C-alpha positions in Angstrom: 33.0 58.2 66.0 36.1 59.2 64.4 36.9 62.5 63.7 39.6 62.2 61.2 37.4 59.9 59.4 34.6 61.8 58.9 36.7 64.6 57.6 39.2 62.5 55.3 35.2 60.9 54.1 34.1 64.7 53.4 37.1 66.0 51.6 36.8 62.8 48.9 33.3 63.1 48.8 33.7 66.4 47.9 36.6 66.0 45.8 34.8 63.4 43.9 32.2 65.7 43.4 34.4 68.4 41.8 36.1 66.4 39.4 33.0 64.5 38.4 31.6 68.0 37.6 34.9 69.2 36.1 34.6 66.1 33.6 31.1 66.1 32.1 29.8 68.5 29.4 27.3 70.6 31.3 26.4 74.6 30.6 28.8 76.9 32.1 25.6 78.7 34.1 24.9 75.0 35.4 28.4 74.4 36.8 28.3 78.0 38.8 25.4 76.8 40.4 26.5 73.2 41.2 29.8 75.3 42.4 27.2 77.8 44.2 25.5 74.9 46.0 28.3 72.8 46.9 29.9 76.0 48.5 26.7 76.8 50.7 26.6 72.9 51.3 30.6 73.5 52.7 29.4 76.4 54.6 26.6 74.3 56.5 28.9 71.7 57.5 31.3 74.0 58.9 28.4 75.3 61.1 27.3 72.5 62.2 31.1 70.9 63.2 31.4 74.1 65.0 28.2 73.9 67.0 29.1 70.1 67.5 32.6 71.2 68.8 30.7 73.9 71.0 28.8 71.2 72.3 32.0 68.7 73.4 33.5 71.3 75.1 
């Protein structure tokens, strides 16, 4: 598994998701909820990535 490809895919997915959220007409409270969920997901992915890196070293 190529790490750069994984990072590019995750970044592209996040960018597409945020663009979709920005372009759709949802209530402001719903947008904040989506942003909060996205932030939690990114933090969890970062934690998982750190754990994987520590296992490899």
